[in-house]
C-alpha positions as CSV (number, residue, x, y, z in Angstrom):
1,M,66.9,71.9,91.3
2,L,65.9,73.8,88.2
3,E,62.2,73.5,87.3
4,I,60.0,75.1,84.7
5,T,57.0,76.1,86.8
6,E,54.3,78.7,87.2
7,G,55.2,81.6,89.4
8,S,52.4,81.0,91.8
9,H,53.3,77.3,92.2
10,A,57.0,78.3,92.7
11,V,55.9,80.7,95.5
12,A,53.7,78.0,97.1
13,E,56.6,75.5,97.0
14,A,58.9,78.1,98.7
15,V,56.3,78.7,101.4
16,R,55.9,75.0,102.0
17,L,59.7,74.6,102.4
18,C,59.6,77.4,105.0
19,R,57.4,75.1,107.2
20,P,54.5,77.5,108.1
21,Q,52.4,76.0,110.9
22,V,49.2,77.9,110.0
23,V,48.1,78.9,106.5
24,S,45.0,81.1,106.3
25,A,43.4,81.3,102.9
26,Y,40.8,83.2,100.9
27,P,40.9,83.0,97.1
28,I,41.1,86.1,95.0
29,T,42.5,86.5,91.5
30,P,45.4,86.4,90.7
31,Q,46.8,84.8,93.9
32,T,44.4,81.9,94.1
33,H,46.8,79.3,92.6
34,I,49.2,79.9,95.6
35,V,46.6,78.9,98.2
36,E,45.2,76.1,96.0
37,A,48.7,74.6,95.8
38,L,49.2,74.9,99.6
39,A,45.8,73.2,100.2
40,D,47.1,70.3,98.1
41,F,50.3,70.1,100.1
42,V,48.4,70.0,103.4
43,A,45.9,67.4,102.0
44,N,48.6,65.1,100.7
45,G,50.7,65.4,103.8
46,T,53.7,67.2,102.3
47,L,53.0,70.2,104.5
48,D,52.3,69.7,108.2
49,A,50.2,72.8,108.9
50,E,46.7,73.9,110.0
51,Y,45.0,75.1,106.8
52,I,42.2,77.6,107.7
53,T,39.5,78.5,105.1
54,V,37.7,81.7,106.1
55,E,34.9,83.9,104.9
56,N,36.9,86.9,103.6
57,E,40.3,88.5,103.6
58,L,39.9,90.4,106.8
59,S,39.3,87.0,108.6
60,A,42.3,85.5,106.7
61,L,44.8,88.0,108.2
62,S,43.0,88.0,111.5
63,A,43.5,84.3,111.8
64,C,47.2,84.8,111.1
65,V,47.4,87.5,113.8
66,G,45.9,85.1,116.4
67,A,48.1,82.2,115.3
68,S,51.3,84.3,115.2
69,A,50.6,85.7,118.6
70,A,50.2,82.2,119.9
71,G,53.7,81.4,118.6
72,S,53.1,79.8,115.1
73,R,54.9,80.6,111.9
74,T,52.0,81.9,109.7
75,Y,51.3,82.7,106.0
76,S,48.6,84.1,103.8
77,A,48.3,85.6,100.3
78,T,46.1,88.2,98.8
79,T,45.8,91.0,96.2
80,S,44.0,94.3,95.4
81,Q,40.5,94.5,97.0
82,G,41.4,91.7,99.3
83,L,44.3,93.6,100.7
84,A,42.2,96.6,101.1
85,L,39.7,94.6,103.2
86,M,42.7,93.7,105.4
87,F,43.7,97.3,106.0
88,E,42.8,97.5,109.7
89,V,44.4,94.1,110.4
90,C,47.6,95.1,108.6
91,F,48.2,97.9,111.0
92,N,47.4,95.7,113.9
93,A,49.8,93.0,112.8
94,A,52.7,95.5,112.6
95,G,51.8,97.2,115.8
96,M,51.7,93.9,117.6
97,R,55.1,93.0,116.1
98,L,53.9,89.8,114.5
99,P,56.3,88.4,111.8
100,I,53.6,87.2,109.4
101,V,54.7,86.7,105.8
102,M,52.1,87.4,103.0
103,S,52.4,87.1,99.3
104,I,50.9,90.0,97.3
105,A,50.2,89.1,93.6
106,N,49.9,92.8,92.7
107,R,46.7,93.9,91.0
108,A,45.0,97.2,90.3
109,M,42.5,98.7,92.8
110,G,38.9,99.5,91.9
111,A,36.9,101.4,90.9
112,P,36.7,100.7,88.0
113,L,37.2,97.0,88.5
114,S,40.4,95.6,87.1
115,I,41.9,92.2,87.5
116,W,45.2,93.2,85.8
117,N,48.5,94.3,87.3
118,D,49.8,97.4,88.8
119,Q,51.3,98.1,92.3
120,Q,48.6,100.3,93.7
121,D,47.4,97.8,96.2
122,S,50.6,97.2,98.3
123,I,51.9,100.7,97.8
124,S,48.7,102.0,99.4
125,L,49.8,100.2,102.6
126,R,53.4,101.6,102.6
127,D,52.7,103.4,105.9
128,S,51.4,100.3,107.8
129,G,54.7,99.0,109.2
130,W,55.2,96.0,106.9
131,L,58.4,95.3,105.1
132,Q,57.8,95.4,101.4
133,F,59.8,93.4,98.9
134,Y,59.3,93.6,95.1
135,A,60.4,90.8,92.7
136,E,61.5,91.3,89.1
137,D,61.0,87.6,88.1
138,N,59.8,84.3,89.6
139,Q,63.2,83.3,90.8
140,E,63.3,86.4,92.9
141,A,59.7,86.1,94.0
142,T,60.5,82.6,95.3
143,D,63.8,83.4,97.0
144,L,62.4,86.5,98.7
145,H,60.0,84.4,100.8
146,Y,62.9,82.6,102.5
147,I,64.5,86.0,103.2
148,A,61.2,87.5,104.4
149,Y,60.7,84.9,107.0
150,R,64.4,85.1,108.1
151,V,64.2,88.9,108.5
152,S,60.7,89.2,109.9
153,E,61.3,86.7,112.6
154,D,64.7,88.2,113.7
155,P,64.3,89.4,117.3
156,A,65.6,92.8,116.2
157,V,62.8,93.2,113.7
158,L,59.6,91.2,114.5
159,L,57.6,92.9,111.8
160,P,55.4,91.4,109.0
161,S,56.4,91.3,105.4
162,F,54.8,91.6,102.0
163,V,56.5,89.8,99.2
164,C,55.1,91.5,96.1
165,F,55.2,90.1,92.6
166,D,53.3,91.2,89.6
167,G,49.9,89.5,89.1
168,F,49.6,87.4,85.9
169,I,52.8,88.8,84.5
170,L,54.7,86.7,87.0
171,S,52.0,84.8,89.0
172,H,50.7,82.9,85.9
173,T,53.9,82.8,83.8
174,Y,56.0,79.7,83.5
175,E,59.8,80.4,84.0
176,P,62.8,78.3,85.1
177,V,63.2,78.5,88.8
178,D,66.0,77.0,90.9
179,M,64.1,75.5,93.8
180,L,65.9,74.8,97.1
181,S,65.6,71.5,98.9
182,Q,64.0,71.1,102.3
183,E,67.5,70.5,103.7
184,D,68.7,73.8,102.2
185,V,65.9,75.8,103.7
186,D,66.2,74.2,107.1
187,K,69.9,75.2,107.1
188,Y,69.0,78.8,106.2
189,L,65.8,79.4,108.1
190,P,65.7,78.5,111.8
191,K,62.6,77.4,113.6
192,F,60.3,80.2,114.8
193,A,61.1,81.0,118.4
194,P,59.2,84.2,119.4
195,P,60.4,86.0,122.5
196,E,56.8,86.5,123.6
197,R,53.6,84.5,122.8
198,L,50.2,84.0,124.2
199,D,50.3,81.3,126.9
200,A,47.7,80.6,129.5
201,K,50.4,79.6,132.0
202,D,52.3,82.9,131.5
203,P,49.7,85.5,130.5
204,V,50.7,88.5,128.4
205,S,48.7,90.9,126.2
206,F,49.2,92.0,122.6
207,G,47.8,95.2,121.0
208,M,46.3,96.7,124.2
209,Y,44.8,100.2,124.6
210,A,47.4,102.9,124.7
211,T,46.8,106.4,126.1
212,P,48.4,109.5,124.6
213,E,51.2,109.2,127.2
214,Y,52.5,106.0,125.5
215,Y,51.2,105.7,121.9
216,L,54.0,107.9,120.4
217,E,56.6,105.6,121.8
218,F,55.0,102.5,120.3
219,R,55.2,104.1,116.8
220,Y,58.8,105.2,117.5
221,E,59.8,101.6,118.3
222,T,58.1,100.2,115.2
223,D,59.7,102.8,113.0
224,K,63.1,102.1,114.6
225,A,62.7,98.3,114.0
226,L,61.6,98.9,110.4
227,K,64.6,101.1,109.6
228,G,67.0,98.7,111.4
229,A,65.7,95.8,109.3
230,K,67.9,97.0,106.4
231,D,71.0,95.7,108.3
232,I,69.3,92.4,109.0
233,I,68.3,92.1,105.3
234,A,71.9,92.7,104.3
235,Q,73.1,89.9,106.7
236,A,70.4,87.5,105.5
237,G,71.2,88.3,101.9
238,K,74.9,87.7,102.4
239,E,74.3,84.3,104.0
240,F,71.8,83.4,101.2
241,K,74.5,84.2,98.6
242,S,77.1,82.2,100.5
243,L,74.8,79.1,100.6
244,F,73.0,79.3,97.3
245,G,74.9,81.8,95.1
246,R,72.2,84.3,94.5
247,D,72.8,87.8,95.8
248,Y,70.1,89.7,97.7
249,N,72.1,91.5,100.3
250,A,71.5,95.0,98.7
251,P,68.0,96.6,98.8
252,V,68.7,98.0,95.3
253,E,70.4,96.6,92.2
254,G,72.2,98.5,89.5
255,Y,72.2,97.5,85.8
256,S,74.7,99.2,83.4
257,L,75.2,102.1,85.8
258,E,79.0,102.4,85.6
259,D,78.9,105.3,83.1
260,A,75.2,105.9,82.8
261,E,74.1,109.5,82.2
262,T,70.4,108.7,82.2
263,V,69.2,106.3,84.9
264,I,65.7,104.7,85.1
265,V,64.4,103.8,88.5
266,A,61.7,101.1,88.7
267,M,60.4,98.1,90.7
268,G,59.0,94.7,89.7
269,S,58.7,92.8,86.4
270,L,59.0,96.1,84.5
271,C,62.7,95.9,85.2
272,G,63.1,93.0,82.8
273,T,61.7,95.0,79.9
274,I,63.8,98.0,80.9
275,K,67.0,95.8,80.8
276,D,66.2,94.6,77.3
277,A,65.6,98.2,76.2
278,I,68.9,99.3,77.8
279,D,70.8,96.6,76.0
280,E,69.5,97.8,72.7
281,M,70.2,101.5,73.5
282,R,73.7,100.6,74.8
283,A,74.5,98.9,71.5
284,E,73.6,102.2,69.8
285,G,76.0,104.2,72.1
286,K,73.4,105.6,74.5
287,K,74.6,105.7,78.1
288,V,71.5,104.5,79.9
289,G,71.2,102.4,83.1
290,L,68.7,101.0,85.6
291,L,68.4,101.2,89.3
292,K,66.0,98.4,90.4
293,I,64.4,98.9,93.8
294,R,63.9,95.5,95.5
295,L,63.0,96.8,99.0
296,F,60.4,99.6,99.2
297,R,59.9,99.6,103.0
298,P,62.1,100.4,104.7
299,F,63.0,102.7,101.8
300,P,66.8,102.4,101.0
301,T,67.4,106.2,100.9
302,E,71.2,106.1,101.4
303,E,71.6,103.3,98.8
304,V,69.5,105.2,96.2
305,A,71.5,108.4,96.7
306,K,74.8,106.5,96.4
307,F,73.8,104.7,93.1
308,L,72.4,107.8,91.5
309,K,75.1,110.3,92.4
310,G,76.8,110.0,89.0
311,A,73.7,110.4,86.9
312,K,72.9,113.5,84.8
313,R,69.2,112.8,84.9
314,V,66.8,110.3,86.5
315,A,63.5,108.9,85.2
316,V,61.3,107.1,87.8
317,L,58.7,104.7,86.5
318,D,55.7,104.2,88.8
319,K,53.0,101.5,88.3
320,N,51.1,103.3,91.0
321,I,49.9,106.8,91.8
322,S,49.6,108.8,95.0
323,L,46.5,110.6,93.8
324,G,46.8,114.3,94.1
325,A,50.6,114.1,94.2
326,K,52.9,111.8,92.1
327,G,53.9,108.2,91.9
328,A,55.0,106.9,95.3
329,T,58.5,105.9,94.2
330,V,59.4,109.2,92.6
331,L,58.5,111.0,95.8
332,E,60.9,108.7,97.7
333,V,63.7,109.2,95.1
334,K,63.4,112.9,95.2
335,D,63.6,112.8,99.0
336,A,66.7,110.6,98.7
337,L,68.3,113.1,96.3
338,Y,67.3,116.2,98.3
339,G,69.9,118.9,97.9
340,S,71.3,117.3,94.7
341,T,71.2,119.1,91.4
342,I,70.3,115.9,89.5
343,P,66.9,116.4,87.8
344,V,64.3,113.7,88.7
345,K,61.3,113.2,86.5
346,G,58.4,110.8,87.3
347,Y,56.2,108.8,84.9
348,V,53.0,107.0,86.0
349,L,52.4,104.2,83.6
350,G,51.1,100.6,83.2
351,L,48.1,101.2,85.5
352,G,45.4,98.5,85.3
353,G,47.7,96.2,83.4
354,R,48.4,98.4,80.3
355,D,51.5,97.0,78.5
356,V,54.8,98.8,78.8
357,R,57.0,98.0,75.9
358,K,60.6,98.6,74.9
359,R,59.5,101.4,72.6
360,D,57.9,103.1,75.6
361,I,61.1,102.9,77.6
362,R,62.9,104.6,74.6
363,E,60.3,107.3,74.5
364,I,60.6,108.0,78.2
365,I,64.4,108.3,77.8
366,S,63.8,110.8,75.1
367,L,61.4,112.7,77.3
368,V,63.6,112.9,80.3
369,E,66.6,114.0,78.1
370,K,64.3,116.9,77.0
371,G,63.5,117.7,80.7
372,Q,59.9,116.6,80.3
373,G,58.3,114.5,83.0
374,D,56.1,114.3,86.1
375,Q,53.2,113.1,84.1
376,F,51.0,110.2,83.2
377,Y,52.7,108.4,80.4
378,G,50.7,106.8,77.5
379,L,47.4,108.5,78.0
380,R,44.8,107.8,75.3
381,R,43.9,111.4,74.7
382,E,41.0,110.4,72.3
383,V,39.0,109.0,75.2
384,L,39.5,111.9,77.6
């Protein structure tokens, strides 16, 4: 059913339809509307779940860890400094193979303090063992929650997921969203049936002490499961398309790539602006295309290399910065194209919520065509 709704409310409704048994909540801008809506669902009886209010974000994810280990489908949401406070627990959740799903309404990290959007928060945890999905619009943000639960809870994966969507730009924007029914979601998402759980009648342990003789193997198994999740995502995406018509089987998505000489690579809501700019430039005869990355972890190395093999040049737009190096995405794209002669240039932009407009996309295309890149784009030189 098509509804005009706020992004956060659409995400909350999708989570409700996934039937989480435990929701752990701590409010922080700009994700607060999600957990507020879920609190209303529990209070009015439309969601049968234990709703836990806690004292901070570390406690929020810790409660999910305990609930998931006990065999419950769990959910939380956070952003920015809240996610940073969860750092320790994020590694624990992945290492204990707990399929928690958490929404990240992406927001810049301090200091200086910013409540506006970039992707520095979730990107900073790219090495933690969580799957990371990035949504272009609110329809995608909503649908990716169904897929995240389906993939995370698959016995071959059993890893937690971030579903990332840009704070304010999506979380507080009203868009038409095709919401599924409870019957639809129940058909697609089976009940959570963990192979192992905490049970006093059959005691097991999670996250125990590991000596050097065993620790490496734990990390190997987590890495193997994360990389193998790509196949499970493809299966889940194909079934989603067969049931509901929307295609999420590929971790990347091409736009006007057939004859593109210059290809932009990006993630998140920025892709919508890029598509509009491409349409205008295409009308002028410029052969420009977009490769949208929907899945950042596991990184779709083979798919990126395949989609970019015909390009003459590549511009990677990062709303994050691996300080002392480059944007995180351009590092991955360069690795994917290792051995190729295709020049790849990176541009760090939009940090702290700074607008990226169609004219900026045009200027970046001009820069990459001149061979200029690997830079912060849009710096206000007068304040430096």
